[in-house]
C-alpha positions in Angstrom: -3.7 -85.5 -1.0 -7.2 -86.3 -0.2 -8.2 -88.2 -3.2 -10.7 -90.5 -1.4 -13.0 -87.6 -0.8 -12.5 -87.7 2.8 -11.3 -84.6 4.6 -8.5 -85.0 7.1 -9.6 -84.1 10.5 -7.4 -83.5 13.4 -7.9 -84.6 16.9 -9.3 -81.1 17.8 -12.1 -81.6 15.2 -10.6 -79.2 12.6 -11.6 -80.3 9.1 -8.8 -79.4 6.6 -10.8 -78.6 3.3 -7.6 -76.7 1.7 -6.2 -79.9 -0.1 -9.7 -80.8 -1.5 -10.2 -77.3 -2.7 -6.9 -77.5 -4.3 -7.6 -80.7 -6.2 -10.9 -79.3 -7.3 -10.1 -75.7 -8.2 -6.4 -75.8 -9.1 -3.8 -73.4 -8.0 -5.2 -70.1 -9.5 -8.8 -71.1 -8.3 -7.5 -71.9 -4.9 -5.7 -68.6 -4.5 -8.9 -66.8 -5.9 -11.0 -68.5 -3.1 -8.5 -67.7 -0.5 -8.7 -64.0 -1.5 -12.4 -64.0 -1.4 -12.3 -65.3 2.3 -9.8 -62.5 3.0 -12.2 -60.0 1.6 -15.1 -61.4 3.8 -13.0 -61.2 6.9 -11.1 -57.8 6.5 -12.0 -54.5 7.7 -13.3 -52.7 4.5 -11.8 -49.2 5.7 -8.5 -50.7 6.5 -8.0 -53.5 4.1 -6.6 -55.9 6.5 -8.1 -58.5 9.0 -7.9 -56.9 12.4 -9.3 -57.8 16.0 -12.4 -56.0 15.2 -13.2 -57.3 11.8 -12.3 -61.0 13.1 -14.7 -60.4 16.0 -17.4 -59.1 13.7 -17.2 -62.2 11.7 -16.2 -64.8 14.2 -19.7 -66.2 14.4 -19.8 -67.1 10.7 -16.5 -69.0 11.1 -17.9 -71.0 14.1 -15.6 -69.1 16.3 -18.3 -67.0 18.1 -17.3 -68.4 21.6 -13.7 -67.3 21.1 -12.3 -64.7 23.6 -10.5 -61.5 22.5 -7.3 -63.1 23.5 -7.8 -66.3 21.5 -8.6 -64.1 18.4 -5.6 -62.2 19.0 -3.7 -65.3 19.1 -5.1 -66.2 15.8 -3.9 -62.9 14.4 -0.4 -63.3 15.9 -0.1 -66.7 14.3 0.2 -65.1 10.7 1.2 -61.5 11.5 4.7 -61.6 9.9 5.1 -57.7 10.0 4.2 -57.2 13.7 1.4 -54.8 12.7 -1.3 -56.7 14.9 -3.5 -57.4 11.6 -3.4 -59.6 8.6 -2.9 -58.4 5.0 -3.8 -60.5 2.2 -0.5 -62.1 1.7 -0.1 -63.1 5.4 -3.6 -64.4 5.3 -2.9 -66.7 2.3 0.4 -67.9 3.7 -1.3 -68.6 7.1 -4.1 -70.8 5.2 -1.3 -72.8 3.6 0.6 -73.3 6.8 -2.3 -74.6 8.5 -2.7 -77.2 6.2 -0.1 -79.7 6.7 -1.3 -82.0 3.9 -1.1 -79.3 1.4 2.2 -78.1 2.6 3.5 -81.8 2.2 2.2 -81.9 -1.4 3.7 -78.4 -2.1 7.0 -79.6 -0.9 6.9 -82.7 -2.9 5.9 -80.7 -6.2 8.8 -78.3 -5.5 11.3 -81.1 -5.0 10.0 -82.8 -8.1 10.6 -79.6 -10.1 14.1 -79.3 -9.0 15.3 -82.8 -10.0 16.1 -82.2 -13.6 18.5 -79.3 -12.6 19.6 -81.0 -9.5 19.3 -84.9 -9.6 20.9 -85.2 -6.1 18.5 -82.8 -4.4 16.8 -84.6 -1.7 
């Protein structure tokens, strides 16, 4: 994980703050912050992040220059039930999936938790 206080940055310029947040906040704190982020982006009447709520908040996310199709693509990336919107669980799962370093750390912790019961598990 990002223990040297440097935030991993992809070639696209995306800064992955999630591992650093996880280190500082712990698991419950991180989930709480993800839920707060979801609440900021969701349509308050429908309780989901949809195209309209994402468009409304895109500028605050630094996404003001994104086309409707690009925003739809973002929604499709995490929309597991195919309803065209993200519920809170889909949003949180998407945030984890978009953080390769956090996913690697989670995979490592999972594997370590299985070792006592399954010593040959790789």
